[in-house]
N, C-alpha and C positions, 0 to 999 in steps of 0.2 A: 452348146454348153448348158448344163442345168445349174441354176442358182437356187440354193436352199438357204432360207433365213428363218431362224427361230427367234421369236420375240419374247423377252422376259420382262416382267415388271415386279419390283420388290422381291427379286430372287425366285420368282415362280414363273413357269412357262405359261404364256397366255395365247400363243398362237404360232403359226408358221406360214410362210409363203414359199412355194416351189414353182419355178418357171423355167421354161425351155426344155429342149430335148438334148440328151447328152451328145448325140452324134457319134457314139462309139461304133455303132453298126447301123445298117440300113433300117429304115422305119419298119416296125413289125418284127424285127429280129434282134433288137437291142436289149439284151438281158439286163444291162445296168439300168437303163431307163425303166424297164419293167419292174425291177426290184424296188426302185425308188417309188414308183407309182403304186405298186401293190402294198408296200409298207405304209405309205402315207394314207391311202384310202382305208386301210384297216384301222388306223388311228382315228380317222374321221368317224367311221362307223362305231368304234368303241365308245367314243365320246357322245355322239348324237343318238345312237340306237340302243346301246347297252346301258351306258350311264344316264341316258336321257337328259343330257345337259344341253342348254340352248347355245348355239354357236352360229356365227356368221360364216357360212361356207360358200366359196365360189370355185366353180370347176368348169374348165373348158379345155380344149386341146392344148397341151403343153403348159397348163396352169392349174394349180390347186392352192387354195388358201383356207385357213381356218383361224378365226379370232374369237376369243371368249371375252365377254364383258365381266363375268364373275367366275374366275377360275376356282377350282376346288382341289383338294388333295388327290381325288381320283383323276381329274383332268391333267393335273401336273404329272402324275405318275405315267399316264398314257403318253403325254407329250415328251417327257424325259426319256421314256423307253424308245419312242420314235427317234428322238435325237441321237441316242446311243446307237440304235440300229443303223441309222443312215451314216453316222460317223464311221462305223465298222465297214459298211458296204462301200463307202466312198474313200476309204483311207488311202488306197493306192491308185485313185482315179482323178488326180488333181488336174489332169489335162481335160477332163470331161465334166467335172463337178466342182462347184465352189460352195462350201458350207460355212455359214457364219452365224453368230449369235449376237443379237442386238438387245441392249438393255435400255428399255424405256422406263424412266422414273416417273 
């Protein structure tokens, strides 16, 4: 199962953590896992390479996280877009994906 957690602070997205493989299909053929991975990696690149914002990014097999110490309107837009994208991709996949939003004040 893949677990996705978006972290918000003061109503603004400040990061996410994605861990695990969905297990919907065999490794290398799992299009659900691939869609989650491609979408989240695009968001990381949009924030770090396009918007040129500093972020703490960690990536290894089955794990990707991004945390911002200073979120901006641009980064919030990217992370909110990622959140909406993953909600749509995972809407009917509750057996394979758990998505939550955590509010840190």
